[in-house]
C-alpha positions in Angstrom: -3.3 1.3 -20.9 0.4 1.1 -20.2 -0.1 2.8 -16.8 -2.9 0.2 -16.0 -0.5 -2.6 -16.9 2.2 -1.1 -14.7 -0.2 -0.7 -11.8 -1.2 -4.3 -12.2 2.4 -5.4 -12.3 3.2 -3.3 -9.2 0.2 -4.9 -7.4 1.4 -8.4 -8.3 4.9 -7.6 -7.1 3.5 -6.2 -3.8 1.4 -9.3 -3.3 4.4 -11.6 -4.1 6.5 -9.8 -1.5 3.6 -10.1 1.0 3.4 -13.8 0.3 7.0 -14.3 1.3 6.4 -12.3 4.5 3.1 -14.2 5.1 5.0 -17.6 4.8 7.6 -16.4 7.3 4.9 -15.2 9.7 3.0 -18.5 9.5 6.2 -20.4 10.0 7.1 -18.3 13.1 3.6 -18.9 14.5 3.9 -22.6 14.0 7.4 -22.7 15.6 6.4 -20.6 18.7 3.4 -23.0 19.1 5.7 -26.0 19.1 8.1 -24.3 21.5 5.4 -23.3 23.9 4.0 -26.9 23.9 7.5 -28.2 24.6 7.9 -25.8 27.5 4.6 -26.9 28.9 5.5 -30.5 28.4 8.8 -30.0 30.3 7.0 -29.9 33.6 5.4 -27.2 35.8 8.6 -26.2 37.5 10.1 -25.2 34.2 7.2 -23.1 33.2 8.1 -19.7 34.6 7.6 -16.2 33.4 11.3 -16.0 32.8 11.3 -19.2 30.7 8.4 -17.8 28.6 10.2 -14.5 28.1 13.3 -16.3 27.0 11.2 -18.3 24.5 9.3 -15.3 23.2 12.6 -13.4 22.7 13.4 -15.9 19.9 10.5 -14.5 18.0 10.9 -10.7 17.8 8.2 -10.2 15.1 5.6 -12.1 17.0 2.2 -10.3 17.2 1.6 -8.6 20.5 -1.6 -10.5 21.0 0.3 -13.8 20.8 2.9 -12.6 23.2 0.3 -11.4 25.7 -1.7 -14.7 25.5 1.5 -16.7 26.1 2.3 -14.6 29.2 -1.3 -15.0 30.4 -1.1 -18.8 29.9 1.9 -19.0 32.3 0.2 -16.7 34.8 -3.1 -18.5 34.7 -1.4 -21.9 35.0 0.7 -20.9 37.9 -2.3 -19.2 39.6 -4.4 -22.4 39.1 -1.7 -24.6 40.6 -1.3 -22.3 43.5 -5.1 -22.4 44.1 -5.0 -26.1 44.0 -2.1 -26.3 46.5 -4.0 -24.0 48.9 -7.1 -26.1 48.6 -5.1 -29.3 49.2 -3.5 -27.7 52.3 -7.0 -26.9 53.6 -8.2 -30.4 53.0 -5.1 -31.9 54.7 -5.5 -29.5 57.6 -9.1 -30.5 58.1 -8.3 -34.1 58.5 
């Protein structure tokens, strides 16, 4: 019986510690989301791979998937703008 109580206490303590970590992780995700939005809102010329890396460096415990998607966001955005510029140049050249 006492061992069961102790195991239950240990479980509660582990979960309590996890809750603090969970709150910190949720706060970190919320903050990186705000920071990425601010970067995107600052204008295309400011959204560079280096700027994203600098931003991500502020969040060392960020999950790899979030880091990867942030990097992809910048690459996709820059690729899309470059494709639009090329298309615009073709249109201008045609007329």
